C-alpha positions in Angstrom: 129.5 88.3 101.2 125.9 88.4 99.9 123.1 86.2 101.3 119.6 86.8 100.1 116.7 86.3 102.7 112.9 85.3 101.7 110.8 86.5 104.9 107.8 83.9 105.0 105.1 83.7 105.2 103.6 87.1 106.1 105.5 89.6 104.6 106.9 87.6 101.4 109.9 89.8 101.0 113.1 89.1 99.5 116.3 91.3 101.4 119.9 91.1 99.9 122.4 91.5 102.9 125.9 92.3 102.5 127.5 90.3 105.5 131.3 89.7 106.9 132.9 86.4 106.2 132.0 84.0 109.2 128.6 85.9 109.7 126.2 83.5 111.6 122.3 83.4 111.2 121.6 85.4 114.0 124.0 88.4 113.0 122.1 88.8 110.0 118.5 88.4 111.5 119.5 91.3 113.6 121.1 93.4 110.8 117.6 93.1 109.2 115.9 94.4 112.4 114.4 91.4 113.5 114.3 89.4 116.7 116.4 85.8 116.1 114.1 84.1 118.4 110.9 84.9 116.4 112.3 83.3 113.1 113.4 80.2 111.7 116.4 80.0 109.0 116.0 77.2 106.6 118.6 76.7 103.7 117.4 74.5 101.2 115.1 72.1 103.1 117.4 72.0 106.1 116.5 74.5 109.3 120.0 76.1 110.4 120.4 77.0 114.1 121.1 80.4 115.2 124.6 80.0 115.3 125.0 78.6 111.8 127.5 79.8 109.6 126.3 81.4 106.4 128.1 81.1 102.9 128.7 83.6 100.1 125.8 83.2 97.6 123.2 81.5 99.9 119.3 82.1 99.5 117.7 81.5 103.1 114.2 81.4 104.2 113.1 83.0 107.2 109.9 81.7 108.5 108.5 83.4 111.2 107.5 81.4 114.4 103.7 80.9 115.0 102.7 80.4 118.6 99.6 80.5 120.2 97.2 78.4 122.4 
């Protein structure tokens, strides 16, 4: 299945991955070479948990987590 990821806000890149059916958000984030704890996945306007299933044709926003104090 094909899923498109928009990495925001820092890189503003678009990446397309070919994943196996049943792939989860965490699988895709790792396949992109990113740390799952550093990104929040959003489908439409709804956040998706890291164990959430991806669907063929999804367009997912990955928003980097910014922390500080």
